[in-house]
Backbone atoms as SQL, in Angstrom:
CREATE TABLE atoms (id INTEGER PRIMARY KEY, chain TEXT, resi INTEGER, resn TEXT, atom TEXT, x REAL, y REAL, z REAL);
INSERT INTO atoms VALUES
  (1, 'A', 1, 'MET', 'N', -9.102, -4.315, -1.857),
  (2, 'A', 1, 'MET', 'CA', -8.074, -5.177, -2.402),
  (3, 'A', 1, 'MET', 'C', -6.726, -4.470, -2.246),
  (4, 'A', 2, 'MET', 'N', -5.757, -5.215, -1.811),
  (5, 'A', 2, 'MET', 'CA', -4.421, -4.655, -1.579),
  (6, 'A', 2, 'MET', 'C', -3.636, -4.529, -2.891),
  (7, 'A', 3, 'PHE', 'N', -2.584, -3.720, -2.842),
  (8, 'A', 3, 'PHE', 'CA', -1.721, -3.502, -3.992),
  (9, 'A', 3, 'PHE', 'C', -1.266, -4.822, -4.611),
  (10, 'A', 4, 'SER', 'N', -0.810, -5.747, -3.767),
  (11, 'A', 4, 'SER', 'CA', -0.287, -7.024, -4.260),
  (12, 'A', 4, 'SER', 'C', -1.335, -7.780, -5.080),
  (13, 'A', 5, 'GLU', 'N', -2.555, -7.805, -4.583),
  (14, 'A', 5, 'GLU', 'CA', -3.624, -8.523, -5.285),
  (15, 'A', 5, 'GLU', 'C', -3.989, -7.820, -6.591),
  (16, 'A', 6, 'LYS', 'N', -4.025, -6.492, -6.549),
  (17, 'A', 6, 'LYS', 'CA', -4.355, -5.733, -7.758),
  (18, 'A', 6, 'LYS', 'C', -3.300, -5.957, -8.833),
  (19, 'A', 7, 'LEU', 'N', -2.027, -5.904, -8.423),
  (20, 'A', 7, 'LEU', 'CA', -0.950, -6.075, -9.401),
  (21, 'A', 7, 'LEU', 'C', -1.029, -7.449, -10.054),
  (22, 'A', 8, 'LYS', 'N', -1.207, -8.469, -9.242),
  (23, 'A', 8, 'LYS', 'CA', -1.274, -9.829, -9.775),
  (24, 'A', 8, 'LYS', 'C', -2.462, -9.976, -10.728),
  (25, 'A', 9, 'GLN', 'N', -3.593, -9.425, -10.330),
  (26, 'A', 9, 'GLN', 'CA', -4.795, -9.502, -11.163),
  (27, 'A', 9, 'GLN', 'C', -4.586, -8.757, -12.486),
  (28, 'A', 10, 'LEU', 'N', -3.999, -7.571, -12.418),
  (29, 'A', 10, 'LEU', 'CA', -3.753, -6.786, -13.635),
  (30, 'A', 10, 'LEU', 'C', -2.788, -7.518, -14.571),
  (31, 'A', 11, 'ARG', 'N', -1.722, -8.073, -13.983),
  (32, 'A', 11, 'ARG', 'CA', -0.721, -8.783, -14.806),
  (33, 'A', 11, 'ARG', 'C', -1.356, -9.978, -15.496),
  (34, 'A', 12, 'LYS', 'N', -2.127, -10.741, -14.747),
  (35, 'A', 12, 'LYS', 'CA', -2.749, -11.937, -15.328),
  (36, 'A', 12, 'LYS', 'C', -3.791, -11.564, -16.377),
  (37, 'A', 13, 'SER', 'N', -4.557, -10.506, -16.136),
  (38, 'A', 13, 'SER', 'CA', -5.545, -10.055, -17.120),
  (39, 'A', 13, 'SER', 'C', -4.881, -9.637, -18.424),
  (40, 'A', 14, 'ALA', 'N', -3.681, -9.077, -18.306),
  (41, 'A', 14, 'ALA', 'CA', -2.932, -8.657, -19.489),
  (42, 'A', 14, 'ALA', 'C', -2.148, -9.817, -20.105),
  (43, 'A', 15, 'LYS', 'N', -2.296, -11.017, -19.516),
  (44, 'A', 15, 'LYS', 'CA', -1.586, -12.224, -19.973),
  (45, 'A', 15, 'LYS', 'C', -0.077, -11.960, -20.049),
  (46, 'A', 16, 'MET', 'N', 0.403, -11.384, -18.976),
  (47, 'A', 16, 'MET', 'CA', 1.819, -11.010, -18.899),
  (48, 'A', 16, 'MET', 'C', 2.474, -11.890, -17.831),
  (49, 'A', 17, 'SER', 'N', 3.672, -12.373, -18.105),
  (50, 'A', 17, 'SER', 'CA', 4.383, -13.170, -17.103),
  (51, 'A', 17, 'SER', 'C', 5.102, -12.228, -16.123),
  (52, 'A', 18, 'GLN', 'N', 5.513, -12.772, -15.012),
  (53, 'A', 18, 'GLN', 'CA', 6.271, -11.954, -14.049),
  (54, 'A', 18, 'GLN', 'C', 7.581, -11.449, -14.665),
  (55, 'A', 19, 'PRO', 'N', 8.323, -12.319, -15.407),
  (56, 'A', 19, 'PRO', 'CA', 9.556, -11.804, -16.040),
  (57, 'A', 19, 'PRO', 'C', 9.279, -10.680, -17.052),
  (58, 'A', 20, 'GLU', 'N', 8.163, -10.790, -17.785),
  (59, 'A', 20, 'GLU', 'CA', 7.827, -9.729, -18.752),
  (60, 'A', 20, 'GLU', 'C', 7.526, -8.416, -18.039),
  (61, 'A', 21, 'LEU', 'N', 6.774, -8.513, -16.934),
  (62, 'A', 21, 'LEU', 'CA', 6.477, -7.296, -16.179),
  (63, 'A', 21, 'LEU', 'C', 7.753, -6.722, -15.569),
  (64, 'A', 22, 'ALA', 'N', 8.590, -7.602, -15.046),
  (65, 'A', 22, 'ALA', 'CA', 9.851, -7.144, -14.445),
  (66, 'A', 22, 'ALA', 'C', 10.687, -6.385, -15.475),
  (67, 'A', 23, 'LYS', 'N', 10.758, -6.930, -16.676),
  (68, 'A', 23, 'LYS', 'CA', 11.534, -6.282, -17.743),
  (69, 'A', 23, 'LYS', 'C', 10.945, -4.912, -18.083),
  (70, 'A', 24, 'ALA', 'N', 9.620, -4.856, -18.177),
  (71, 'A', 24, 'ALA', 'CA', 8.952, -3.583, -18.499),
  (72, 'A', 24, 'ALA', 'C', 9.170, -2.531, -17.412),
  (73, 'A', 25, 'LEU', 'N', 9.288, -2.991, -16.165),
  (74, 'A', 25, 'LEU', 'CA', 9.479, -2.058, -15.051),
  (75, 'A', 25, 'LEU', 'C', 10.949, -1.746, -14.779),
  (76, 'A', 26, 'GLY', 'N', 11.836, -2.581, -15.339),
  (77, 'A', 26, 'GLY', 'CA', 13.258, -2.377, -15.074),
  (78, 'A', 26, 'GLY', 'C', 13.652, -2.871, -13.684),
  (79, 'A', 27, 'VAL', 'N', 12.965, -3.920, -13.222),
  (80, 'A', 27, 'VAL', 'CA', 13.301, -4.527, -11.928),
  (81, 'A', 27, 'VAL', 'C', 13.519, -6.021, -12.151),
  (82, 'A', 28, 'THR', 'N', 13.903, -6.721, -11.115),
  (83, 'A', 28, 'THR', 'CA', 14.105, -8.166, -11.251),
  (84, 'A', 28, 'THR', 'C', 12.770, -8.900, -11.122),
  (85, 'A', 29, 'THR', 'N', 12.755, -10.124, -11.633),
  (86, 'A', 29, 'THR', 'CA', 11.562, -10.961, -11.489),
  (87, 'A', 29, 'THR', 'C', 11.271, -11.187, -10.010),
  (88, 'A', 30, 'ARG', 'N', 12.302, -11.346, -9.215),
  (89, 'A', 30, 'ARG', 'CA', 12.121, -11.550, -7.771),
  (90, 'A', 30, 'ARG', 'C', 11.397, -10.355, -7.145),
  (91, 'A', 31, 'THR', 'N', 11.715, -9.155, -7.619),
  (92, 'A', 31, 'THR', 'CA', 11.042, -7.960, -7.088),
  (93, 'A', 31, 'THR', 'C', 9.552, -8.012, -7.389),
  (94, 'A', 32, 'VAL', 'N', 9.190, -8.417, -8.607),
  (95, 'A', 32, 'VAL', 'CA', 7.768, -8.547, -8.950),
  (96, 'A', 32, 'VAL', 'C', 7.126, -9.612, -8.065),
  (97, 'A', 33, 'GLN', 'N', 7.857, -10.686, -7.815),
  (98, 'A', 33, 'GLN', 'CA', 7.329, -11.736, -6.924),
  (99, 'A', 33, 'GLN', 'C', 7.095, -11.174, -5.522),
  (100, 'A', 34, 'TYR', 'N', 8.020, -10.352, -5.047),
  (101, 'A', 34, 'TYR', 'CA', 7.844, -9.713, -3.729),
  (102, 'A', 34, 'TYR', 'C', 6.605, -8.811, -3.735),
  (103, 'A', 35, 'TYR', 'N', 6.426, -8.039, -4.809),
  (104, 'A', 35, 'TYR', 'CA', 5.250, -7.158, -4.908),
  (105, 'A', 35, 'TYR', 'C', 3.972, -7.988, -4.828),
  (106, 'A', 36, 'GLU', 'N', 3.914, -9.053, -5.616),
  (107, 'A', 36, 'GLU', 'CA', 2.689, -9.853, -5.674),
  (108, 'A', 36, 'GLU', 'C', 2.446, -10.665, -4.403),
  (109, 'A', 37, 'ALA', 'N', 3.496, -10.922, -3.665),
  (110, 'A', 37, 'ALA', 'CA', 3.341, -11.646, -2.393),
  (111, 'A', 37, 'ALA', 'C', 2.986, -10.687, -1.252),
  (112, 'A', 38, 'GLY', 'N', 3.001, -9.398, -1.539),
  (113, 'A', 38, 'GLY', 'CA', 2.701, -8.413, -0.504),
  (114, 'A', 38, 'GLY', 'C', 3.860, -8.185, 0.449),
  (115, 'A', 39, 'GLU', 'N', 5.051, -8.588, 0.028),
  (116, 'A', 39, 'GLU', 'CA', 6.223, -8.437, 0.884),
  (117, 'A', 39, 'GLU', 'C', 6.936, -7.108, 0.663),
  (118, 'A', 40, 'ARG', 'N', 6.686, -6.488, -0.466),
  (119, 'A', 40, 'ARG', 'CA', 7.305, -5.194, -0.765),
  (120, 'A', 40, 'ARG', 'C', 6.357, -4.330, -1.578),
  (121, 'A', 41, 'TYR', 'N', 6.625, -3.027, -1.516),
  (122, 'A', 41, 'TYR', 'CA', 5.936, -2.055, -2.362),
  (123, 'A', 41, 'TYR', 'C', 6.990, -1.399, -3.239),
  (124, 'A', 42, 'PRO', 'N', 6.588, -0.861, -4.386),
  (125, 'A', 42, 'PRO', 'CA', 7.570, -0.123, -5.195),
  (126, 'A', 42, 'PRO', 'C', 8.235, 0.964, -4.356),
  (127, 'A', 43, 'GLN', 'N', 9.549, 1.078, -4.499),
  (128, 'A', 43, 'GLN', 'CA', 10.286, 2.022, -3.670),
  (129, 'A', 43, 'GLN', 'C', 10.285, 3.434, -4.233),
  (130, 'A', 44, 'THR', 'N', 9.900, 3.584, -5.478),
  (131, 'A', 44, 'THR', 'CA', 9.863, 4.926, -6.058),
  (132, 'A', 44, 'THR', 'C', 8.520, 5.164, -6.753),
  (133, 'A', 45, 'ALA', 'N', 8.171, 6.432, -6.824),
  (134, 'A', 45, 'ALA', 'CA', 6.947, 6.804, -7.526),
  (135, 'A', 45, 'ALA', 'C', 7.072, 6.477, -9.016),
  (136, 'A', 46, 'GLN', 'N', 8.302, 6.487, -9.522),
  (137, 'A', 46, 'GLN', 'CA', 8.541, 6.193, -10.941),
  (138, 'A', 46, 'GLN', 'C', 8.056, 4.781, -11.281),
  (139, 'A', 47, 'ILE', 'N', 8.343, 3.824, -10.414),
  (140, 'A', 47, 'ILE', 'CA', 7.907, 2.442, -10.675),
  (141, 'A', 47, 'ILE', 'C', 6.388, 2.339, -10.548),
  (142, 'A', 48, 'THR', 'N', 5.828, 2.977, -9.538),
  (143, 'A', 48, 'THR', 'CA', 4.369, 2.962, -9.374),
  (144, 'A', 48, 'THR', 'C', 3.700, 3.564, -10.605),
  (145, 'A', 49, 'ASN', 'N', 4.225, 4.680, -11.068),
  (146, 'A', 49, 'ASN', 'CA', 3.656, 5.333, -12.251),
  (147, 'A', 49, 'ASN', 'C', 3.780, 4.459, -13.495),
  (148, 'A', 50, 'LYS', 'N', 4.891, 3.740, -13.601),
  (149, 'A', 50, 'LYS', 'CA', 5.085, 2.862, -14.757),
  (150, 'A', 50, 'LYS', 'C', 4.065, 1.714, -14.734),
  (151, 'A', 51, 'ILE', 'N', 3.792, 1.172, -13.538),
  (152, 'A', 51, 'ILE', 'CA', 2.777, 0.117, -13.426),
  (153, 'A', 51, 'ILE', 'C', 1.426, 0.662, -13.895),
  (154, 'A', 52, 'CYS', 'N', 1.096, 1.881, -13.463),
  (155, 'A', 52, 'CYS', 'CA', -0.177, 2.504, -13.877),
  (156, 'A', 52, 'CYS', 'C', -0.216, 2.677, -15.387),
  (157, 'A', 53, 'GLU', 'N', 0.896, 3.082, -15.969),
  (158, 'A', 53, 'GLU', 'CA', 0.980, 3.304, -17.416),
  (159, 'A', 53, 'GLU', 'C', 0.806, 1.982, -18.173),
  (160, 'A', 54, 'ILE', 'N', 1.486, 0.943, -17.718),
  (161, 'A', 54, 'ILE', 'CA', 1.420, -0.358, -18.394),
  (162, 'A', 54, 'ILE', 'C', -0.004, -0.909, -18.383),
  (163, 'A', 55, 'PHE', 'N', -0.667, -0.808, -17.230),
  (164, 'A', 55, 'PHE', 'CA', -1.992, -1.423, -17.116),
  (165, 'A', 55, 'PHE', 'C', -3.139, -0.424, -17.278),
  (166, 'A', 56, 'GLN', 'N', -2.793, 0.829, -17.599),
  (167, 'A', 56, 'GLN', 'CA', -3.822, 1.849, -17.853),
  (168, 'A', 56, 'GLN', 'C', -4.785, 1.984, -16.664),
  (169, 'A', 57, 'VAL', 'N', -4.219, 2.114, -15.472),
  (170, 'A', 57, 'VAL', 'CA', -5.020, 2.335, -14.262),
  (171, 'A', 57, 'VAL', 'C', -4.486, 3.585, -13.562),
  (172, 'A', 58, 'SER', 'N', -5.306, 4.150, -12.710),
  (173, 'A', 58, 'SER', 'CA', -4.874, 5.341, -11.978),
  (174, 'A', 58, 'SER', 'C', -4.069, 4.938, -10.752),
  (175, 'A', 59, 'ASN', 'N', -3.259, 5.866, -10.304),
  (176, 'A', 59, 'ASN', 'CA', -2.477, 5.654, -9.090),
  (177, 'A', 59, 'ASN', 'C', -3.423, 5.469, -7.907),
  (178, 'A', 60, 'THR', 'N', -4.545, 6.181, -7.930),
  (179, 'A', 60, 'THR', 'CA', -5.524, 6.064, -6.851),
  (180, 'A', 60, 'THR', 'C', -6.069, 4.646, -6.775),
  (181, 'A', 61, 'TYR', 'N', -6.335, 4.061, -7.935),
  (182, 'A', 61, 'TYR', 'CA', -6.810, 2.674, -7.936),
  (183, 'A', 61, 'TYR', 'C', -5.734, 1.737, -7.415),
  (184, 'A', 62, 'LEU', 'N', -4.528, 1.911, -7.933),
  (185, 'A', 62, 'LEU', 'CA', -3.445, 0.974, -7.603),
  (186, 'A', 62, 'LEU', 'C', -3.059, 1.030, -6.135),
  (187, 'A', 63, 'MET', 'N', -2.956, 2.242, -5.605),
  (188, 'A', 63, 'MET', 'CA', -2.484, 2.401, -4.232),
  (189, 'A', 63, 'MET', 'C', -3.597, 3.011, -3.380),
  (190, 'A', 64, 'SER', 'N', -4.306, 2.186, -2.662),
  (191, 'A', 64, 'SER', 'CA', -5.335, 2.708, -1.765),
  (192, 'A', 64, 'SER', 'C', -4.657, 3.404, -0.588),
  (193, 'A', 65, 'GLU', 'N', -5.440, 4.120, 0.194),
  (194, 'A', 65, 'GLU', 'CA', -4.864, 4.799, 1.358),
  (195, 'A', 65, 'GLU', 'C', -4.245, 3.798, 2.309),
  (196, 'A', 66, 'GLN', 'N', -4.847, 2.622, 2.392),
  (197, 'A', 66, 'GLN', 'CA', -4.297, 1.582, 3.261),
  (198, 'A', 66, 'GLN', 'C', -2.922, 1.156, 2.770),
  (199, 'A', 67, 'ASP', 'N', -2.789, 0.967, 1.456),
  (200, 'A', 67, 'ASP', 'CA', -1.504, 0.600, 0.880),
  (201, 'A', 67, 'ASP', 'C', -0.481, 1.703, 1.096),
  (202, 'A', 68, 'GLU', 'N', -0.915, 2.953, 0.900),
  (203, 'A', 68, 'GLU', 'CA', -0.007, 4.088, 1.097),
  (204, 'A', 68, 'GLU', 'C', 0.483, 4.147, 2.536),
  (205, 'A', 69, 'PHE', 'N', -0.409, 3.908, 3.488),
  (206, 'A', 69, 'PHE', 'CA', -0.046, 3.924, 4.899),
  (207, 'A', 69, 'PHE', 'C', 1.030, 2.869, 5.187),
  (208, 'A', 70, 'ILE', 'N', 0.808, 1.659, 4.673),
  (209, 'A', 70, 'ILE', 'CA', 1.775, 0.577, 4.903),
  (210, 'A', 70, 'ILE', 'C', 3.092, 0.887, 4.204),
  (211, 'A', 71, 'LYS', 'N', 3.018, 1.402, 2.978),
  (212, 'A', 71, 'LYS', 'CA', 4.233, 1.743, 2.234),
  (213, 'A', 71, 'LYS', 'C', 5.043, 2.807, 2.973),
  (214, 'A', 72, 'GLU', 'N', 4.368, 3.847, 3.442),
  (215, 'A', 72, 'GLU', 'CA', 5.061, 4.917, 4.152),
  (216, 'A', 72, 'GLU', 'C', 5.657, 4.419, 5.464),
  (217, 'A', 73, 'ALA', 'N', 4.918, 3.582, 6.177),
  (218, 'A', 73, 'ALA', 'CA', 5.438, 3.030, 7.434),
  (219, 'A', 73, 'ALA', 'C', 6.655, 2.156, 7.163),
  (220, 'A', 74, 'THR', 'N', 6.627, 1.408, 6.057),
  (221, 'A', 74, 'THR', 'CA', 7.746, 0.543, 5.694),
  (222, 'A', 74, 'THR', 'C', 8.963, 1.386, 5.323),
  (223, 'A', 75, 'GLU', 'N', 8.729, 2.431, 4.512),
  (224, 'A', 75, 'GLU', 'CA', 9.846, 3.294, 4.104),
  (225, 'A', 75, 'GLU', 'C', 10.487, 3.975, 5.301),
  (226, 'A', 76, 'LYS', 'N', 9.656, 4.407, 6.220),
  (227, 'A', 76, 'LYS', 'CA', 10.166, 5.174, 7.344),
  (228, 'A', 76, 'LYS', 'C', 10.755, 4.299, 8.457),
  (229, 'A', 77, 'TYR', 'N', 10.116, 3.146, 8.714),
  (230, 'A', 77, 'TYR', 'CA', 10.531, 2.340, 9.868),
  (231, 'A', 77, 'TYR', 'C', 10.941, 0.911, 9.519),
  (232, 'A', 78, 'GLY', 'N', 11.008, 0.582, 8.229),
  (233, 'A', 78, 'GLY', 'CA', 11.436, -0.757, 7.825),
  (234, 'A', 78, 'GLY', 'C', 10.387, -1.813, 8.112),
  (235, 'A', 79, 'THR', 'N', 10.843, -3.039, 8.246),
  (236, 'A', 79, 'THR', 'CA', 9.936, -4.170, 8.459),
  (237, 'A', 79, 'THR', 'C', 9.118, -4.006, 9.739),
  (238, 'A', 80, 'SER', 'N', 9.739, -3.461, 10.763),
  (239, 'A', 80, 'SER', 'CA', 9.022, -3.242, 12.022),
  (240, 'A', 80, 'SER', 'C', 7.836, -2.296, 11.800),
  (241, 'A', 81, 'GLY', 'N', 8.067, -1.224, 11.028),
  (242, 'A', 81, 'GLY', 'CA', 6.994, -0.277, 10.729),
  (243, 'A', 81, 'GLY', 'C', 5.887, -0.920, 9.925),
  (244, 'A', 82, 'LYS', 'N', 6.288, -1.754, 8.956),
  (245, 'A', 82, 'LYS', 'CA', 5.295, -2.444, 8.127),
  (246, 'A', 82, 'LYS', 'C', 4.428, -3.353, 8.995),
  (247, 'A', 83, 'ASN', 'N', 5.073, -4.112, 9.871),
  (248, 'A', 83, 'ASN', 'CA', 4.322, -5.035, 10.727),
  (249, 'A', 83, 'ASN', 'C', 3.381, -4.284, 11.662),
  (250, 'A', 84, 'LYS', 'N', 3.856, -3.161, 12.213),
  (251, 'A', 84, 'LYS', 'CA', 3.009, -2.379, 13.115),
  (252, 'A', 84, 'LYS', 'C', 1.831, -1.762, 12.350),
  (253, 'A', 85, 'ALA', 'N', 2.078, -1.284, 11.141),
  (254, 'A', 85, 'ALA', 'CA', 1.004, -0.701, 10.327),
  (255, 'A', 85, 'ALA', 'C', -0.048, -1.757, 10.016),
  (256, 'A', 86, 'ASN', 'N', 0.404, -2.953, 9.642),
  (257, 'A', 86, 'ASN', 'CA', -0.544, -4.047, 9.373),
  (258, 'A', 86, 'ASN', 'C', -1.332, -4.396, 10.630),
  (259, 'A', 87, 'ALA', 'N', -0.668, -4.389, 11.785),
  (260, 'A', 87, 'ALA', 'CA', -1.349, -4.709, 13.046),
  (261, 'A', 87, 'ALA', 'C', -2.396, -3.649, 13.375),
  (262, 'A', 88, 'ILE', 'N', -2.060, -2.382, 13.164),
  (263, 'A', 88, 'ILE', 'CA', -3.015, -1.300, 13.423),
  (264, 'A', 88, 'ILE', 'C', -4.253, -1.471, 12.548),
  (265, 'A', 89, 'ILE', 'N', -4.024, -1.754, 11.277),
  (266, 'A', 89, 'ILE', 'CA', -5.156, -1.928, 10.352),
  (267, 'A', 89, 'ILE', 'C', -6.006, -3.127, 10.771),
  (268, 'A', 90, 'ALA', 'N', -5.360, -4.231, 11.116),
  (269, 'A', 90, 'ALA', 'CA', -6.104, -5.426, 11.508),
  (270, 'A', 90, 'ALA', 'C', -6.912, -5.181, 12.781),
  (271, 'A', 91, 'GLU', 'N', -6.268, -4.548, 13.771),
  (272, 'A', 91, 'GLU', 'CA', -6.968, -4.294, 15.030),
  (273, 'A', 91, 'GLU', 'C', -8.093, -3.279, 14.855),
  (274, 'A', 92, 'THR', 'N', -7.847, -2.272, 14.041),
  (275, 'A', 92, 'THR', 'CA', -8.871, -1.268, 13.784),
  (276, 'A', 92, 'THR', 'C', -10.055, -1.892, 13.054),
  (277, 'A', 93, 'SER', 'N', -9.762, -2.738, 12.088),
  (278, 'A', 93, 'SER', 'CA', -10.836, -3.414, 11.355),
  (279, 'A', 93, 'SER', 'C', -11.682, -4.240, 12.309),
  (280, 'A', 94, 'GLY', 'N', -11.032, -4.879, 13.271),
  (281, 'A', 94, 'GLY', 'CA', -11.747, -5.673, 14.256),
  (282, 'A', 94, 'GLY', 'C', -12.671, -4.823, 15.108),
  (283, 'A', 95, 'LEU', 'N', -12.196, -3.648, 15.485),
  (284, 'A', 95, 'LEU', 'CA', -13.019, -2.745, 16.291),
  (285, 'A', 95, 'LEU', 'C', -14.281, -2.334, 15.552),
  (286, 'A', 96, 'PHE', 'N', -14.112, -1.997, 14.279),
  (287, 'A', 96, 'PHE', 'CA', -15.262, -1.528, 13.507),
  (288, 'A', 96, 'PHE', 'C', -16.193, -2.674, 13.104),
  (289, 'A', 97, 'ALA', 'N', -15.715, -3.876, 13.233),
  (290, 'A', 97, 'ALA', 'CA', -16.544, -5.028, 12.874),
  (291, 'A', 97, 'ALA', 'C', -17.310, -5.560, 14.073),
  (292, 'A', 98, 'GLY', 'N', -17.450, -4.763, 15.102),
  (293, 'A', 98, 'GLY', 'CA', -18.240, -5.203, 16.250),
  (294, 'A', 98, 'GLY', 'C', -17.428, -5.302, 17.521),
  (295, 'A', 99, 'GLY', 'N', -16.389, -4.485, 17.621),
  (296, 'A', 99, 'GLY', 'CA', -15.556, -4.481, 18.822),
  (297, 'A', 99, 'GLY', 'C', -16.341, -3.997, 20.028),
  (298, 'A', 100, 'GLU', 'N', -15.631, -3.692, 21.088),
  (299, 'A', 100, 'GLU', 'CA', -16.297, -3.372, 22.338),
  (300, 'A', 100, 'GLU', 'C', -16.509, -1.875, 22.566),
  (301, 'A', 101, 'LEU', 'N', -16.165, -1.022, 21.641),
  (302, 'A', 101, 'LEU', 'CA', -16.361, 0.417, 21.817),
  (303, 'A', 101, 'LEU', 'C', -17.783, 0.805, 21.396),
  (304, 'A', 102, 'ASP', 'N', -18.346, 1.785, 22.116),
  (305, 'A', 102, 'ASP', 'CA', -19.652, 2.265, 21.683),
  (306, 'A', 102, 'ASP', 'C', -19.471, 3.197, 20.491),
  (307, 'A', 103, 'GLU', 'N', -20.587, 3.604, 19.906),
  (308, 'A', 103, 'GLU', 'CA', -20.567, 4.403, 18.678),
  (309, 'A', 103, 'GLU', 'C', -19.720, 5.676, 18.822),
  (310, 'A', 104, 'GLU', 'N', -19.921, 6.411, 19.918),
  (311, 'A', 104, 'GLU', 'CA', -19.193, 7.675, 20.114),
  (312, 'A', 104, 'GLU', 'C', -17.688, 7.432, 20.240),
  (313, 'A', 105, 'ASP', 'N', -17.315, 6.407, 20.994),
  (314, 'A', 105, 'ASP', 'CA', -15.892, 6.096, 21.149),
  (315, 'A', 105, 'ASP', 'C', -15.275, 5.637, 19.829),
  (316, 'A', 106, 'ARG', 'N', -16.031, 4.866, 19.061),
  (317, 'A', 106, 'ARG', 'CA', -15.526, 4.440, 17.749),
  (318, 'A', 106, 'ARG', 'C', -15.291, 5.638, 16.850),
  (319, 'A', 107, 'ASP', 'N', -16.205, 6.608, 16.882),
  (320, 'A', 107, 'ASP', 'CA', -16.034, 7.815, 16.069),
  (321, 'A', 107, 'ASP', 'C', -14.778, 8.580, 16.497),
  (322, 'A', 108, 'LEU', 'N', -14.590, 8.709, 17.807),
  (323, 'A', 108, 'LEU', 'CA', -13.401, 9.412, 18.303),
  (324, 'A', 108, 'LEU', 'C', -12.127, 8.663, 17.923),
  (325, 'A', 109, 'PHE', 'N', -12.165, 7.341, 18.037),
  (326, 'A', 109, 'PHE', 'CA', -11.000, 6.532, 17.671),
  (327, 'A', 109, 'PHE', 'C', -10.694, 6.693, 16.190),
  (328, 'A', 110, 'PHE', 'N', -11.732, 6.616, 15.364),
  (329, 'A', 110, 'PHE', 'CA', -11.540, 6.750, 13.926),
  (330, 'A', 110, 'PHE', 'C', -10.966, 8.125, 13.581),
  (331, 'A', 111, 'LYS', 'N', -11.470, 9.167, 14.220),
  (332, 'A', 111, 'LYS', 'CA', -10.958, 10.521, 13.967),
  (333, 'A', 111, 'LYS', 'C', -9.487, 10.613, 14.365),
  (334, 'A', 112, 'ALA', 'N', -9.110, 10.040, 15.510),
  (335, 'A', 112, 'ALA', 'CA', -7.720, 10.081, 15.960),
  (336, 'A', 112, 'ALA', 'C', -6.807, 9.360, 14.973),
  (337, 'A', 113, 'ILE', 'N', -7.225, 8.188, 14.514),
  (338, 'A', 113, 'ILE', 'CA', -6.419, 7.428, 13.552),
  (339, 'A', 113, 'ILE', 'C', -6.308, 8.183, 12.238),
  (340, 'A', 114, 'THR', 'N', -7.403, 8.758, 11.783),
  (341, 'A', 114, 'THR', 'CA', -7.392, 9.522, 10.535),
  (342, 'A', 114, 'THR', 'C', -6.465, 10.726, 10.654),
  (343, 'A', 115, 'ASP', 'N', -6.536, 11.428, 11.778),
  (344, 'A', 115, 'ASP', 'CA', -5.650, 12.581, 11.989),
  (345, 'A', 115, 'ASP', 'C', -4.183, 12.156, 11.959),
  (346, 'A', 116, 'ILE', 'N', -3.874, 11.053, 12.626),
  (347, 'A', 116, 'ILE', 'CA', -2.486, 10.552, 12.635),
  (348, 'A', 116, 'ILE', 'C', -2.039, 10.225, 11.219),
  (349, 'A', 117, 'TYR', 'N', -2.916, 9.577, 10.462),
  (350, 'A', 117, 'TYR', 'CA', -2.572, 9.195, 9.092),
  (351, 'A', 117, 'TYR', 'C', -2.242, 10.431, 8.246),
  (352, 'A', 118, 'PHE', 'N', -3.134, 11.432, 8.280),
  (353, 'A', 118, 'PHE', 'CA', -2.905, 12.598, 7.426),
  (354, 'A', 118, 'PHE', 'C', -1.720, 13.435, 7.908),
  (355, 'A', 119, 'GLN', 'N', -1.483, 13.492, 9.200),
  (356, 'A', 119, 'GLN', 'CA', -0.302, 14.194, 9.704),
  (357, 'A', 119, 'GLN', 'C', 0.972, 13.481, 9.240),
  (358, 'A', 120, 'SER', 'N', 0.953, 12.152, 9.289),
  (359, 'A', 120, 'SER', 'CA', 2.112, 11.377, 8.834),
  (360, 'A', 120, 'SER', 'C', 2.331, 11.560, 7.344),
  (361, 'A', 121, 'LYS', 'N', 1.239, 11.601, 6.610),
  (362, 'A', 121, 'LYS', 'CA', 1.337, 11.775, 5.158),
  (363, 'A', 121, 'LYS', 'C', 1.947, 13.135, 4.815),
  (364, 'A', 122, 'GLU', 'N', 1.554, 14.168, 5.543),
  (365, 'A', 122, 'GLU', 'CA', 2.126, 15.508, 5.321),
  (366, 'A', 122, 'GLU', 'C', 3.620, 15.508, 5.611),
  (367, 'A', 123, 'ARG', 'N', 4.019, 14.859, 6.706),
  (368, 'A', 123, 'ARG', 'CA', 5.448, 14.801, 7.056),
  (369, 'A', 123, 'ARG', 'C', 6.225, 14.009, 6.005),
  (370, 'A', 124, 'ALA', 'N', 5.603, 12.961, 5.460),
  (371, 'A', 124, 'ALA', 'CA', 6.280, 12.107, 4.480),
  (372, 'A', 124, 'ALA', 'C', 6.464, 12.803, 3.138),
  (373, 'A', 125, 'LYS', 'N', 5.664, 13.826, 2.846),
  (374, 'A', 125, 'LYS', 'CA', 5.758, 14.517, 1.548),
  (375, 'A', 125, 'LYS', 'C', 7.151, 15.070, 1.306),
  (376, 'A', 126, 'LYS', 'N', 7.816, 15.503, 2.355),
  (377, 'A', 126, 'LYS', 'CA', 9.142, 16.095, 2.155),
  (378, 'A', 126, 'LYS', 'C', 10.164, 15.051, 1.726),
  (379, 'A', 127, 'TYR', 'N', 9.843, 13.736, 1.918),
  (380, 'A', 127, 'TYR', 'CA', 10.759, 12.677, 1.500),
  (381, 'A', 127, 'TYR', 'C', 10.391, 12.093, 0.145),
  (382, 'A', 128, 'ALA', 'N', 9.216, 12.462, -0.362),
  (383, 'A', 128, 'ALA', 'CA', 8.753, 11.894, -1.631),
  (384, 'A', 128, 'ALA', 'C', 9.542, 12.446, -2.798),
  (385, 'A', 129, 'SER', 'N', 9.776, 11.576, -3.798),
  (386, 'A', 129, 'SER', 'CA', 10.465, 12.032, -5.002),
  (387, 'A', 129, 'SER', 'C', 9.511, 12.890, -5.811),
  (388, 'A', 130, 'LYS', 'N', 10.055, 13.839, -6.530),
  (389, 'A', 130, 'LYS', 'CA', 9.226, 14.765, -7.308),
  (390, 'A', 130, 'LYS', 'C', 9.382, 14.514, -8.778);
């Protein structure tokens, strides 16, 4: 489940409106709408942490590695990066769901993608807020 779906589910389970959540986070209602539509991710760790605090969930639950990858690509490369990250995930998912690569090639492809992800994550750490 993606960040947007988790946030919407958590908000509704808590019987909280979008304006109430926006007020609690210190953002606009439109920003919460963007989050729930999957059009944006929180721009700071402070907002992500506040969402976790409000709904009593861990950051690991809220932001899967897939979400982190898309968020980092968006922060670094804007909308183009976000679209490319989504395309990579979609195409990769297709490969693993019965694409045309044999088992050994799929393993090599998966290792290459994983290596790229963790290398990118290490490089992104220097831009993360502390």
